[in-house]
C-alpha positions in Angstrom: -53.5 -37.9 -13.8 -55.7 -36.3 -11.1 -55.0 -32.6 -10.6 -54.1 -33.2 -7.0 -51.6 -35.9 -7.9 -50.1 -33.6 -10.5 -49.7 -30.7 -8.1 -48.1 -33.0 -5.6 -45.6 -34.0 -8.2 -45.0 -30.3 -9.0 -44.2 -29.6 -5.2 -41.9 -32.6 -5.2 -39.9 -31.4 -8.2 -39.8 -27.8 -6.8 -38.5 -29.2 -3.4 -35.7 -31.1 -5.3 -34.8 -28.6 -8.0 -35.7 -25.1 -6.2 -37.3 -23.8 -9.4 -39.5 -25.1 -12.4 -40.2 -23.8 -15.8 -43.8 -24.1 -17.0 -42.9 -25.4 -20.5 -40.5 -27.9 -19.0 -43.2 -29.2 -16.6 -45.6 -29.5 -19.3 -43.3 -32.0 -21.2 -42.6 -33.9 -18.1 -46.2 -34.2 -17.1 -47.5 -34.6 -20.6 -50.1 -32.0 -20.3 -50.6 -28.5 -21.8 -48.7 -25.4 -20.6 -52.1 -23.8 -19.8 -52.9 -26.7 -17.4 -49.5 -26.3 -15.8 -50.1 -22.4 -15.4 -53.4 -23.1 -13.7 -51.8 -25.5 -11.3 -48.9 -22.9 -10.5 -51.5 -20.2 -9.9 -53.5 -22.4 -7.5 -50.3 -23.4 -5.7 -49.3 -19.7 -5.5 -52.7 -18.8 -4.2 -52.6 -21.2 -1.2 -48.9 -20.0 -0.4 -47.0 -23.2 -1.4 -44.9 -21.7 -4.1 -44.1 -18.3 -5.6 -45.0 -17.8 -9.4 -42.5 -15.9 -11.5 -42.2 -15.2 -15.2 -42.4 -18.5 -17.2 -42.4 -20.8 -14.0 -42.3 -20.8 -10.1 -39.8 -20.8 -7.3 -39.9 -22.8 -4.0 -41.1 -20.9 -1.0 -38.6 -21.2 1.8 -39.3 -21.6 5.6 -42.1 -19.4 7.0 -41.4 -16.2 8.7 -41.5 -16.8 12.4 -40.2 -15.1 15.6 -36.8 -15.2 16.9 -37.6 -17.3 20.0 -39.4 -19.9 17.7 -36.5 -20.1 15.2 -34.0 -20.9 18.1 -35.6 -24.3 18.4 -35.7 -25.2 14.8 -33.0 -27.3 13.0 -30.6 -26.9 15.9 -28.3 -29.8 15.0 -27.8 -28.6 11.5 -27.2 -25.0 12.7 -24.6 -26.4 15.1 -22.8 -28.2 12.3 -22.9 -25.1 10.0 -21.6 -22.9 12.9 -18.7 -25.3 13.7 -17.4 -25.1 10.1 -17.7 -21.3 10.2 -15.3 -21.2 13.2 -12.5 -22.2 10.9 -12.8 -18.7 9.2 -12.5 -16.9 12.5 -8.9 -15.7 13.5 -7.4 -13.9 16.4 -7.6 -10.0 16.6 -10.1 -10.0 13.7 -12.8 -7.3 13.6 -16.0 -9.2 13.1 -19.5 -7.8 12.2 -22.4 -10.2 13.2 -25.9 -9.4 12.7 -28.9 -11.2 13.9 -30.1 -14.9 13.2 -30.4 -18.1 15.3 -27.5 -19.8 13.2 -25.2 -16.6 13.9 -26.3 -16.9 17.9 -25.3 -20.7 17.5 -21.9 -19.7 16.3 -21.4 -17.0 19.0 -22.2 -19.7 21.6 -19.5 -21.9 20.1 -16.7 -19.2 20.2 -13.7 -20.1 22.5 -13.5 -18.1 25.6 -9.9 -17.4 24.9 -10.6 -15.9 21.5 -9.3 -12.2 21.2 -11.3 -10.2 18.9 -13.7 -7.3 18.3 -17.1 -8.0 17.4 -19.6 -5.5 16.2 -23.2 -6.3 16.4 -26.7 -5.0 16.2 -28.3 -8.0 17.9 -28.9 -7.7 21.7 -29.1 -11.6 22.0 -25.7 -11.9 20.4 -24.2 -9.2 22.7 -25.5 -10.8 25.7 -24.0 -14.2 24.6 -20.6 -12.4 24.4 -20.7 -11.2 27.9 -18.5 -14.0 29.3 -15.8 -13.5 26.7 -13.3 -11.3 28.5 -11.0 -11.0 25.5 -13.7 -9.9 23.0 -14.3 -6.4 22.8 -18.2 -6.1 22.0 -19.4 -3.0 20.2 -23.2 -2.8 20.2 -25.0 -0.9 17.5 -27.9 0.8 18.5 -31.3 1.7 16.7 -35.0 0.6 16.9 -35.5 -3.0 18.0 -37.1 -5.2 15.4 -38.6 -7.7 17.6 -39.2 -10.3 15.0 -35.6 -10.7 14.2 -34.2 -9.3 17.5 -31.9 -6.8 15.8 -31.6 -3.0 15.9 -32.5 -1.3 12.8 -33.0 2.3 11.2 -31.1 5.5 10.3 -29.1 5.4 13.6 -28.0 2.0 13.0 -26.7 2.8 9.3 -25.0 6.1 10.6 -23.1 4.3 13.4 -21.7 1.8 10.7 -20.5 4.6 8.7 -17.4 5.0 10.9 -16.6 1.2 11.0 -14.7 -1.4 9.1 -14.8 -5.0 9.4 -12.4 -8.0 8.3 -15.3 -10.4 8.2 -19.2 -9.8 8.1 -21.1 -12.9 9.3 -24.4 -12.3 7.5 -27.8 -13.8 8.9 -29.5 -15.1 5.7 -33.2 -15.1 5.5 -33.7 -16.3 1.9 -31.1 -16.8 -1.0 -31.4 -17.5 -4.6 -28.3 -17.4 -7.0 -30.4 -15.5 -9.8 -32.4 -13.2 -7.5 -30.0 -12.6 -4.7 -30.0 -12.3 -0.8 -33.5 -11.1 0.3 -35.4 -10.2 3.5 -39.0 -9.2 4.2 -38.2 -5.9 5.7 -36.9 -2.8 3.8 -35.3 -1.5 6.9 -33.3 -4.7 7.5 -32.4 -4.8 3.8 -30.7 -1.3 4.3 -28.9 -2.2 7.2 -27.6 -5.4 5.9 -26.5 -3.6 2.6 -24.5 -1.2 4.6 -22.9 -4.0 6.6 -21.7 -5.5 3.3 -20.2 -2.2 2.0 -18.0 -1.9 5.1 -16.8 -5.5 5.2 -13.7 -7.2 3.5 -15.2 -10.6 3.4 -18.6 -12.0 3.9 -19.9 -15.4 5.2 -23.2 -16.8 5.2 -24.5 -19.9 6.8 -27.5 -21.4 5.3 -29.9 -24.3 6.0 -31.1 -26.0 2.8 -34.7 -25.0 3.4 -33.5 -21.3 2.5 -31.8 -22.4 -0.7 -33.6 -21.2 -4.0 -36.1 -18.9 -2.0 -36.7 -15.1 -2.1 -38.5 -12.5 -0.3 -39.6 -9.0 -0.8 -36.5 -6.8 -0.6 -33.2 -7.6 -2.3 -30.1 -6.9 -0.2 -27.4 -7.8 -2.7 -26.6 -10.3 -5.5 -25.2 -13.5 -4.1 -21.9 -12.9 -5.6 -20.9 -10.5 -2.9 -20.6 -13.7 -0.5 -17.1 -14.8 0.0 -18.1 -18.1 1.7 -21.5 -19.9 1.7 -21.7 -22.7 4.3 -24.6 -25.0 3.8 -25.8 -28.5 3.8 -25.5 -31.0 0.8 -26.8 -29.1 -2.4 -27.7 -30.1 -5.7 -24.5 -30.1 -7.9 -26.3 -27.8 -10.5 -27.1 -25.2 -7.9 -23.5 -25.4 -6.5 -22.3 -24.7 -10.1 -24.3 -21.4 -10.2 -22.6 -20.2 -7.1 -19.1 -21.5 -8.3 -19.8 -19.3 -11.4 -20.3 -16.3 -9.1 -17.0 -16.9 -7.4 -18.7 -17.9 -4.1 -16.8 -20.4 -2.1 -19.4 -23.0 -1.3 -18.5 -25.2 1.8 
């Protein structure tokens, strides 16, 4: 088998199974572990996978700006958001941070809904301007343009005096072993604070984010109350079920 062919098979397995173990790949592809480790190193060097101890993880979607993400996977995001509506009730205090799937959800909220929504996302606050029965509390801070959210110590300080019934968390990358992660330390700090002041936490995740991780860990995945996603591998679902996360 040619090296290029073998590496394509490795990428295919990673795409289907989210992670690989070098010793397992060695047996499946009938080559030495040293050969597999060289393959994983090469694939990591060109940014196609992320090497970890004993194996590798699939890399999720690339980091792109908010306006670009708005036009990606719209049909899937609409379906995830429609399902999330079932967990929103009258008179709730709802905390919603940034993310294009979260914005999709806000755009689907009934105009008759009576609730309080706390957000650090200017696009989400603007989208709620026509909802006369929703009180919108906008959290300030320094605008992080890549995600279009306000971040920083002022954001965290403002959250100290609040409590939410439901936190709808925008999820960048998620892996049941590593946790929920983002590229920005400041964003991780704000999200971690939002988790701490919320009774329940809901995350909507497109399948390309499952089994991926970034630089800064927010929390373990077991903080999630609900995980709404596309069809997932049954073995992956079992990992979340074992952490008492309701996978929808």
